[in-house]
C-alpha positions in Angstrom: -57.3 157.6 -214.2 -56.0 158.9 -210.8 -57.4 156.4 -208.3 -58.2 157.3 -204.7 -56.4 155.3 -202.1 -58.5 153.6 -199.3 -57.5 156.3 -196.8 -58.6 159.1 -199.2 -62.2 157.7 -199.4 -64.4 159.7 -197.0 -64.7 158.3 -193.5 -68.5 157.7 -193.3 -68.6 160.0 -190.2 -68.6 163.8 -189.8 -67.0 164.3 -186.5 -63.2 164.5 -186.8 -60.5 162.7 -184.7 -57.4 164.6 -183.6 -54.7 162.2 -182.3 -51.7 163.3 -180.3 -48.4 161.9 -181.5 -45.6 160.9 -179.1 -43.1 158.2 -178.2 -45.8 155.5 -178.9 -47.0 156.8 -182.2 -44.6 159.1 -184.1 -42.9 156.5 -186.4 -43.9 156.5 -190.0 -45.5 153.0 -189.6 -47.6 154.0 -186.6 -48.8 157.3 -188.2 -49.9 155.3 -191.3 -51.8 152.9 -189.0 -53.5 155.7 -187.1 -54.5 157.3 -190.3 -55.9 154.0 -191.6 -57.8 153.6 -188.3 -59.5 156.9 -188.6 -57.3 159.8 -187.5 -58.1 163.0 -189.4 -55.5 165.3 -187.9 -52.4 165.0 -185.6 -51.4 167.1 -182.6 -47.8 167.8 -181.8 -47.5 168.6 -178.1 -44.7 171.2 -177.6 -44.7 170.6 -173.9 -42.7 167.5 -174.4 -39.7 166.7 -176.7 -37.3 168.9 -178.6 -37.5 170.6 -181.9 -35.5 167.9 -183.7 -37.9 165.3 -182.6 -40.9 167.4 -183.6 -39.4 168.1 -187.0 -39.0 164.4 -187.6 -42.6 163.8 -186.5 -43.9 166.5 -188.8 -41.9 165.1 -191.7 -43.4 161.6 -191.0 -46.9 163.1 -191.1 -46.3 164.8 -194.5 -44.9 161.6 -195.9 -48.1 159.8 -194.7 -50.1 162.5 -196.3 -48.4 162.0 -199.7 -48.7 158.3 -199.5 -52.4 158.4 -198.6 -53.5 161.2 -200.9 -55.4 162.7 -198.0 -54.6 166.3 -196.7 -53.8 166.0 -193.0 -54.0 168.8 -190.5 -51.2 169.3 -188.1 -51.8 171.2 -184.8 -48.9 172.4 -182.8 -50.0 172.8 -179.1 -47.9 175.5 -177.2 -47.2 174.7 -173.6 -48.1 178.1 -172.2 -47.0 179.6 -168.8 -46.6 176.9 -166.2 -46.7 178.0 -162.5 -44.6 175.7 -160.3 -43.4 175.6 -156.7 -39.6 175.3 -156.1 -37.6 172.3 -154.9 -37.7 170.6 -151.5 -35.1 169.1 -149.1 -35.0 165.4 -150.1 -37.2 166.1 -153.1 -40.5 166.2 -151.3 -42.4 167.1 -148.1 -45.7 166.3 -146.4 -48.3 168.9 -145.6 -50.7 167.9 -142.9 -54.4 168.4 -143.4 -55.4 171.7 -141.8 -51.8 172.8 -141.2 -50.4 176.2 -142.1 -48.1 176.3 -145.1 -46.2 179.3 -146.6 -45.3 180.1 -150.2 -42.5 182.7 -150.3 -39.8 184.2 -152.5 -36.9 182.6 -150.5 -34.9 180.3 -152.9 -33.9 178.0 -150.1 -35.1 174.4 -150.3 -38.6 173.8 -149.0 -39.9 171.7 -146.1 -43.2 170.8 -144.5 -43.8 174.4 -143.5 -42.8 176.4 -146.6 -41.5 176.4 -150.2 -40.4 179.0 -152.7 -42.9 180.2 -155.3 -40.8 181.7 -158.0 -43.5 183.7 -159.6 -43.5 187.3 -158.3 -46.7 188.1 -160.3 -48.7 185.8 -158.0 -47.9 187.9 -154.9 -49.4 190.9 -156.5 -52.9 189.4 -157.1 -53.6 186.8 -154.4 -55.9 187.8 -151.5 -57.4 186.2 -148.4 -59.8 183.4 -149.2 -58.5 182.5 -152.6 -57.4 179.0 -153.5 -54.2 177.5 -154.7 -54.3 174.0 -156.2 -51.1 172.0 -156.4 -50.3 168.9 -158.4 -53.5 169.0 -160.5 -55.6 169.7 -157.4 -54.3 166.8 -155.3 -53.4 169.5 -152.6 -55.6 172.4 -151.9 -54.5 175.5 -150.1 -56.6 178.5 -149.0 -54.9 181.9 -148.5 -55.0 183.3 -145.0 -52.8 186.3 -145.6 -51.0 187.5 -148.7 -48.0 189.9 -148.4 -45.3 191.2 -150.7 -42.9 188.3 -150.1 -45.0 185.6 -148.6 -48.4 183.9 -148.8 -49.7 182.2 -145.7 -52.1 179.4 -146.4 -54.1 176.7 -144.6 -54.2 173.2 -146.1 -57.8 172.3 -146.9 -56.5 169.1 -148.5 -53.0 168.0 -147.4 -50.6 165.3 -148.7 -47.2 164.8 -150.2 -45.8 167.6 -152.3 -42.6 167.2 -154.4 -40.3 169.4 -156.5 -41.7 171.8 -159.0 -45.3 170.6 -158.9 -47.7 172.7 -160.9 -49.8 175.4 -159.2 -53.3 176.4 -160.4 -54.9 179.7 -159.2 -58.6 179.5 -160.2 -59.9 182.6 -158.3 -57.7 185.2 -159.9 -56.6 186.5 -163.3 -52.8 186.1 -163.3 -50.9 189.0 -164.9 -48.7 186.9 -167.1 -48.8 186.7 -170.9 -50.2 183.5 -172.4 -47.0 183.1 -174.3 -43.6 182.5 -172.6 -40.2 182.8 -174.3 -40.3 179.0 -174.9 -43.8 179.5 -176.6 -42.4 182.1 -178.9 -39.6 179.8 -180.0 -42.0 177.0 -180.4 -44.4 179.2 -182.4 -41.5 180.2 -184.8 -40.7 176.5 -185.2 -44.3 175.6 -185.9 -44.6 178.3 -188.6 -41.2 177.3 -190.1 -42.5 173.7 -190.4 -45.9 174.8 -191.8 -48.2 173.6 -189.0 -51.8 174.2 -190.0 -53.1 175.1 -186.6 -51.5 176.6 -183.5 -53.1 175.9 -180.1 -52.7 178.7 -177.5 -52.7 177.4 -173.9 -54.1 179.0 -170.7 -55.9 181.8 -172.5 -57.4 184.2 -169.9 -58.5 187.2 -172.0 -59.0 188.3 -175.6 -55.7 190.2 -175.4 -53.8 186.8 -175.1 -55.3 185.8 -178.5 -54.5 189.1 -180.1 -50.9 188.9 -179.0 -50.5 185.4 -180.5 -52.1 186.5 -183.8 -49.7 189.4 -184.0 -46.7 187.0 -183.5 -48.1 184.6 -186.1 -48.1 187.4 -188.7 -51.1 186.1 -190.6 -49.7 182.5 -190.9 -51.7 179.5 -189.8 -55.0 179.2 -187.9 -55.3 179.8 -184.1 -57.1 177.6 -181.6 -57.7 179.2 -178.2 -57.7 176.6 -175.4 -60.3 177.2 -172.8 -58.8 175.9 -169.5 -59.0 178.9 -167.2 -62.2 180.0 -165.5 -61.3 183.6 -166.3 -61.7 182.9 -170.0 -65.3 182.0 -169.5 -66.1 185.6 -168.5 -65.0 186.8 -172.0 -65.7 183.7 -174.0 -67.5 185.4 -176.9 -64.7 187.9 -177.4 -62.1 185.1 -177.4 -64.1 183.1 -179.9 -64.4 186.1 -182.2 -60.6 186.6 -182.2 -59.8 182.9 -182.7 -60.1 180.5 -185.7 -61.2 177.7 -183.4 -61.7 176.7 -179.8 -60.6 173.7 -177.7 -62.5 172.7 -174.6 -59.3 171.7 -172.6 -61.0 169.8 -169.7 -57.7 168.9 -168.0 -56.8 172.2 -166.3 -60.4 173.4 -166.5 -61.4 170.4 -164.4 -58.7 171.2 -161.9 -59.7 174.8 -161.3 -63.4 174.1 -161.2 -65.5 171.7 -159.3 -65.9 168.5 -161.4 -69.7 168.9 -161.7 -69.3 172.4 -163.2 -67.3 171.1 -166.2 -70.0 169.3 -168.2 -72.5 172.2 -168.5 -69.6 174.5 -169.3 -68.4 172.1 -172.0 -71.8 172.3 -173.6 -71.9 176.1 -173.3 -68.5 176.4 -175.0 -69.4 174.0 -177.8 -72.7 175.8 -178.4 -71.2 179.3 -178.5 -68.4 178.2 -180.9 -70.8 176.3 -183.2 -72.8 179.5 -183.5 -69.7 181.3 -184.8 -69.2 178.7 -187.5 -65.7 177.9 -186.2 -64.5 174.5 -185.3 -64.6 173.3 -181.6 -62.5 170.5 -180.2 -63.4 168.5 -177.1 -60.2 167.3 -175.4 -58.6 165.5 -172.4 -59.3 162.1 -170.8 -61.8 161.0 -173.4 -60.6 157.4 -173.5 -58.1 157.7 -170.6 -58.2 154.1 -169.5 -57.0 153.0 -173.0 -53.6 154.3 -172.1 -53.2 150.9 -170.4 -56.3 148.9 -171.4 -57.3 147.7 -174.9 -60.9 148.7 -174.1 -62.5 151.8 -172.6 -64.9 152.1 -169.8 -68.6 152.6 -170.5 -68.5 156.0 -169.0 -65.7 157.1 -171.4 -67.7 155.8 -174.4 -70.7 157.9 -173.2 -68.4 160.9 -172.7 -67.2 160.7 -176.4 -70.7 160.0 -177.6 -72.1 163.1 -175.8 -69.5 165.3 -177.5 -70.6 163.9 -180.8 -74.2 164.4 -180.0 -73.5 168.0 -179.0 -72.1 168.6 -182.5 -68.4 169.1 -181.7 -66.2 169.3 -184.8 -63.5 167.1 -183.4 -62.7 164.9 -180.4 -59.1 164.6 -179.2 -56.9 161.8 -178.0 -54.0 162.8 -175.8 -51.8 160.3 -173.9 -54.0 157.5 -175.3 -52.2 157.8 -178.6 -49.0 159.7 -177.6 -47.8 157.3 -174.9 -50.4 154.6 -174.4 -50.1 150.9 -175.1 -53.0 150.8 -177.5 -52.9 153.9 -179.8 -54.4 152.2 -182.9 -57.2 150.7 -180.8 -58.0 154.1 -179.2 -58.4 155.7 -182.6 -60.5 152.7 -183.8 -62.7 153.0 -180.8 -63.3 156.7 -181.3 -64.1 156.1 -185.0 -66.6 153.4 -184.0 -68.3 155.6 -181.4 -68.6 158.5 -183.9 -70.1 156.3 -186.6 -72.5 154.7 -184.2 -73.8 158.0 -182.8 -74.2 159.6 -186.2 -76.2 156.6 -187.4 -78.6 157.0 -184.5 -82.0 158.1 -185.8 -82.2 160.6 -183.0 -78.8 162.2 -183.8 -80.1 164.8 -186.3 -82.5 166.2 -183.7 -79.8 166.3 -181.0 -77.1 167.9 -183.2 -79.6 170.6 -184.2 -80.5 171.4 -180.7 -78.2 174.4 -181.0 -80.1 177.1 -182.8 -77.7 178.5 -185.5 -79.0 181.6 -187.3 -77.4 182.6 -190.7 -76.1 186.0 -191.3 -77.9 188.2 -193.9 -75.6 187.2 -196.7 -76.0 185.3 -200.0 -73.3 182.8 -198.9 -75.1 182.0 -195.6 -78.5 181.8 -197.3 -77.1 179.2 -199.8 -75.4 177.2 -197.0 -78.7 177.1 -195.2 -80.4 176.0 -198.4 -77.9 173.2 -198.8 -78.9 171.8 -195.4 -82.6 172.2 -196.2 -82.2 170.3 -199.5 -80.4 167.5 -197.7 -83.4 167.2 -195.3 -85.9 167.0 -198.2 -84.0 165.1 -200.9 -81.8 162.1 -200.3 -78.3 163.4 -201.1 -75.1 161.5 -201.3 -73.1 164.6 -200.6 -72.6 168.4 -200.9 -69.8 169.4 -203.2 -68.3 172.7 -202.1 -65.8 174.5 -204.4 -63.7 176.9 -202.3 -60.3 178.6 -202.1 -60.4 180.1 -198.6 -62.7 177.6 -196.8 -65.2 180.2 -195.7 -68.1 178.6 -197.6 -67.3 175.2 -196.1 -67.4 176.7 -192.6 -70.8 178.2 -193.4 -72.2 174.9 -194.6 -70.7 173.0 -191.7 -72.3 175.4 -189.2 -75.7 174.2 -190.4 -74.7 170.5 -189.6 -76.4 169.1 -192.8 -77.4 165.5 -193.1 -75.1 164.9 -196.1 -71.3 164.8 -196.0 -69.3 167.5 -197.7 -66.8 166.9 -200.5 -64.6 170.0 -200.5 -62.6 170.7 -203.7 -60.0 173.4 -203.3 -56.8 174.5 -205.2 -55.2 175.5 -201.9 -53.3 172.8 -200.0 -53.3 175.1 -197.0 -57.1 175.2 -197.0 -57.5 171.5 -197.6 -55.3 170.7 -194.6 -56.9 173.1 -192.2 -60.3 171.6 -192.9 -59.1 168.4 -191.2 -60.6 169.8 -188.0 -64.0 170.9 -189.5 -67.1 168.8 -189.0 -68.3 166.9 -192.1 -65.6 168.2 -194.5 -63.7 165.8 -196.7 -61.2 168.0 -198.4 -59.5 167.2 -201.7 -56.7 169.2 -203.2 -57.4 169.7 -206.9 -56.8 172.0 -209.8 -58.9 175.2 -210.0 -61.9 175.4 -212.3 -62.7 178.0 -214.9 -66.3 177.4 -216.0 -69.7 176.1 -214.9 -69.4 173.1 -217.2 -66.0 172.2 -215.8 -67.3 172.6 -212.2 -70.1 170.1 -212.7 -67.9 167.6 -214.6 -65.1 167.7 -212.0 -67.6 167.6 -209.1 -69.1 164.4 -210.5 -65.8 162.8 -211.2 -64.4 163.6 -207.7 -67.6 162.5 -206.0 -67.4 159.0 -207.6 -63.7 158.8 -207.0 -63.9 159.6 -203.3 -67.0 157.5 -202.4 -69.7 160.1 -202.5 -72.5 158.2 -204.1 -73.0 155.8 -207.0 -74.7 156.2 -210.4 -78.1 157.7 -209.9 -77.1 159.5 -206.7 -78.0 163.2 -206.2 -75.6 165.8 -204.9 -75.7 169.6 -204.5 -72.8 171.7 -205.8 -72.0 175.0 -204.2 -69.6 177.6 -205.7 -69.0 181.2 -206.5 -69.0 182.9 -209.9 -66.6 184.3 -211.1 -64.5 181.2 -210.1 -61.4 181.7 -208.1 -62.8 184.8 -206.3 -62.8 184.3 -202.5 -66.1 185.2 -200.8 -68.2 185.1 -204.0 -70.4 182.1 -203.2 -73.6 182.6 -205.2 -74.4 179.4 -207.1 -76.2 176.2 -206.0 -76.8 173.4 -208.4 -78.3 169.9 -208.0 -76.5 167.2 -210.0 -77.2 163.5 -210.6 -74.3 161.0 -211.1 -74.5 159.0 -214.3 -71.5 156.8 -213.7 -69.7 157.7 -216.9 -67.9 160.6 -215.4 -65.0 158.7 -213.8 -62.6 158.8 -216.7 -58.9 159.5 -217.4 -58.9 163.1 -216.2 -55.9 164.1 -214.0 -57.5 166.4 -211.5 
């Protein structure tokens, strides 16, 4: 009998945990510990480190995957275009509150009155009254006059400014592509090393997503990161062209007023959930755990609210990449997810978003699975799939029972690491109805979906192995004699 390892048993929660790997967490030992603590997928941040380091990290993830018997999703996060000021005399300067400050195209070292802005495209679009936010919004400038070679500003919020600090421009669509030459090299690396998901940073328009998809050439799945206010104006189009969405609250919170971010987060989660595509809530979720072994109560509430909203995944950034308590951060997020999902009021809250099925047999059956789970006590929903489309349809309904996904495609199994409620198992394909039922029962017992006497629903398509043919729903009862010597 092929036994399941402890980490291959389903988590007991439906929301997924995406953990960023970095200096504090990329060793084989730490990856295994994070996986054991509850991580379902790992993020490789292409903004930091070199390709050799990232290749080693990915190899370590795949080794952990093999040891655990659990398919693991890898997301490579592209840096995107970074707008930065030039260098200063002595490395920094001080801009007085209310003073005038000029951004120009002169490469000379900056001082307390001016600095080079080496981005010609900005001089084309900025107009009087627009804002420039420097160093994550610590300094705020307002444009007084914009000319071909200089932008005169007043300092609404002054302070120290140092070499090459980042610049955010919230009031304009910047005519730069979402992918730089570095991003193109990083994308090629991610594809070569078989990353399951690619995250595209600073998406402003649907054309950004279309360009990335063209460069991907049909490989991998694409997450569009919503961190620019301009993206909100065309959100539905961006969702349609993407395979998933990330609510990247870091830069979004810089470019918007803080109080605007929570309702927008809910709007983005709701719109993405309606599409049936996974949505990730990211940035500063347990920020204090970078240095502290325990989070603040506000951070716990923040994570819990994302779970109540029905987000597919919640993400840890520096908490696991560079923090002092990476395992504790994952453990805390796991505990929060389980606690929320065990709340008697969770089902009503997670179904607050009204999701309407399309007029297809597959959608009707997915909706029926959720209805059966509400009427009958189910230990799980067994979904046989090759492409993963049926699983996304069922997950969109947010059923009360967890999903055991059986697929012959390792690519599909890994990608589902970011989908709500899906516990994916790579297994051999099936050829008949009888084989489907027998295998479904065996795998359910093996992976902790019920005990003898438990009821499950099986969902599949006939003829077997044909993508998009979901047309069969069957209720099964576990007898306990199914777990035999089969090598699945």
